[in-house]
C-alpha positions as CSV (number, residue, x, y, z in Angstrom):
1,M,74.4,124.8,-34.8
2,I,77.1,122.2,-35.1
3,T,75.7,118.8,-34.2
4,G,78.6,116.4,-34.5
5,L,81.7,115.3,-36.3
6,G,80.8,114.4,-39.9
7,H,84.0,112.8,-41.0
8,V,87.8,112.9,-41.0
9,A,89.5,112.5,-44.4
10,Y,92.8,110.9,-45.3
11,A,94.8,110.7,-48.5
12,V,96.2,107.1,-48.7
13,D,99.0,105.7,-50.9
14,D,97.6,102.2,-50.9
15,L,93.8,101.8,-50.8
16,D,93.9,98.0,-50.2
17,A,96.3,98.4,-47.3
18,A,94.2,101.3,-45.8
19,L,91.0,99.2,-46.2
20,E,92.7,96.2,-44.5
21,F,93.7,98.5,-41.6
22,Y,90.4,100.3,-41.2
23,V,87.9,97.5,-42.1
24,Q,89.7,94.3,-41.1
25,Y,91.8,95.5,-38.2
26,L,89.6,98.3,-36.7
27,G,86.3,96.8,-37.7
28,L,84.8,99.7,-39.5
29,T,82.3,99.1,-42.3
30,E,82.8,100.3,-45.9
31,A,79.6,102.3,-46.5
32,F,79.9,103.4,-50.1
33,R,82.2,104.8,-52.8
34,L,82.2,107.9,-55.0
35,Y,83.9,107.5,-58.4
36,R,85.7,109.8,-60.8
37,E,84.3,110.2,-64.3
38,D,86.9,107.6,-65.5
39,G,85.4,105.0,-63.1
40,T,88.3,105.0,-60.6
41,P,87.5,105.4,-56.9
42,W,87.6,109.0,-55.7
43,I,86.5,108.6,-52.1
44,V,85.8,105.5,-50.1
45,Y,83.5,106.1,-47.1
46,L,83.8,104.0,-43.9
47,H,81.0,104.2,-41.4
48,V,82.0,105.0,-37.8
49,G,79.5,104.8,-35.0
50,A,76.1,106.5,-35.2
51,R,76.7,109.3,-37.8
52,G,80.4,109.5,-38.4
53,F,82.6,108.5,-41.4
54,V,86.2,108.2,-42.3
55,E,86.9,109.2,-45.9
56,L,89.8,107.6,-47.7
57,F,91.2,109.4,-50.8
58,P,93.1,106.8,-52.9
59,G,96.3,107.9,-54.7
60,G,98.2,109.5,-51.9
61,R,100.4,112.4,-53.1
62,G,98.4,114.2,-55.8
63,G,95.8,111.4,-56.0
64,D,92.9,113.8,-56.2
65,G,94.8,116.6,-57.9
66,A,95.5,118.5,-54.7
67,N,99.2,117.4,-54.3
68,A,98.4,116.0,-50.9
69,S,100.7,113.7,-48.9
70,P,99.1,110.7,-47.2
71,S,97.7,112.1,-44.0
72,Y,95.0,114.3,-42.6
73,R,92.9,116.1,-45.3
74,H,90.2,118.0,-43.5
75,L,87.7,117.9,-40.6
76,C,84.0,117.8,-41.3
77,L,81.5,119.1,-38.8
78,E,77.9,118.2,-39.3
79,V,75.4,121.1,-39.0
80,D,71.6,120.9,-38.6
81,N,70.8,124.1,-40.7
82,M,73.6,125.5,-42.9
83,A,72.0,129.0,-43.4
84,A,71.4,129.4,-39.6
85,T,74.9,128.2,-38.8
86,L,76.5,130.6,-41.2
87,A,74.4,133.5,-39.9
88,D,75.4,132.6,-36.4
89,M,79.1,132.5,-37.3
90,A,78.8,135.8,-39.0
91,E,77.1,137.3,-35.9
92,R,80.1,136.1,-34.0
93,G,82.4,138.0,-36.3
94,M,83.5,135.5,-38.9
95,T,83.6,136.7,-42.5
96,I,81.4,134.5,-44.6
97,E,82.4,134.6,-48.2
98,G,80.4,132.9,-51.0
99,E,77.6,130.5,-50.7
100,P,77.3,126.8,-49.6
101,N,77.4,124.4,-52.5
102,R,75.9,120.9,-53.0
103,G,78.5,118.2,-53.2
104,Q,78.5,115.1,-55.4
105,D,76.9,113.2,-52.5
106,G,73.9,115.7,-52.4
107,N,74.9,117.3,-49.1
108,L,75.3,121.1,-48.6
109,Q,78.8,122.1,-47.8
110,Y,80.7,125.2,-46.9
111,W,84.4,125.4,-46.3
112,V,86.4,127.5,-43.8
113,T,90.1,127.5,-42.9
114,D,91.5,127.8,-39.4
115,P,94.3,130.2,-38.5
116,D,96.9,127.4,-39.2
117,G,95.5,126.7,-42.7
118,N,93.5,123.5,-41.7
119,R,90.5,123.1,-43.9
120,I,87.1,122.5,-42.1
121,E,84.0,121.5,-44.0
122,L,80.6,122.3,-42.6
123,M,78.1,119.8,-43.9
124,E,74.3,119.6,-43.8
125,L,73.2,116.1,-44.7
126,H,70.5,115.7,-47.3
127,P,67.9,113.1,-46.3
128,D,68.6,111.0,-49.5
129,S,72.5,111.3,-49.4
130,P,74.5,108.1,-49.2
131,Q,75.6,109.1,-45.7
132,S,72.0,109.4,-44.5
133,Q,71.2,106.1,-46.2
134,A,74.1,104.4,-44.5
135,I,73.1,105.8,-41.1
136,R,69.5,104.6,-41.6
137,A,70.7,101.1,-42.8
138,A,72.8,100.9,-39.6
139,G,69.7,101.7,-37.6
140,Q,71.2,104.8,-36.2
141,A,69.0,107.6,-37.7
């Protein structure tokens, strides 16, 4: 079952300007960062409300190898049980190809694409993931 919005992801041309906007102006909190092998930031997570995040992908166009322009990247929906959710989607007629994988953050993820080509990530939070830790630290577990 889908339980909430996990995150919205944006490619950004200027990480400092994006952080100024989201953290200083909007008042969001930087929760954590994931880094590439070369030590540069790959994703900066900003905590929003109880369990939501905004992901900022530095580098804008092509910043993560996907030739993306600064804008919407994908929608993430949090699920409580990935296997049951995928089984339910299959029962409703959706073709489920492949298996969920475990992301760098430790969470299970499975990707689908809507009819317009928009990517949607289904994510089951691992109790020890950085997202779960940030939610607990904010007292919103």
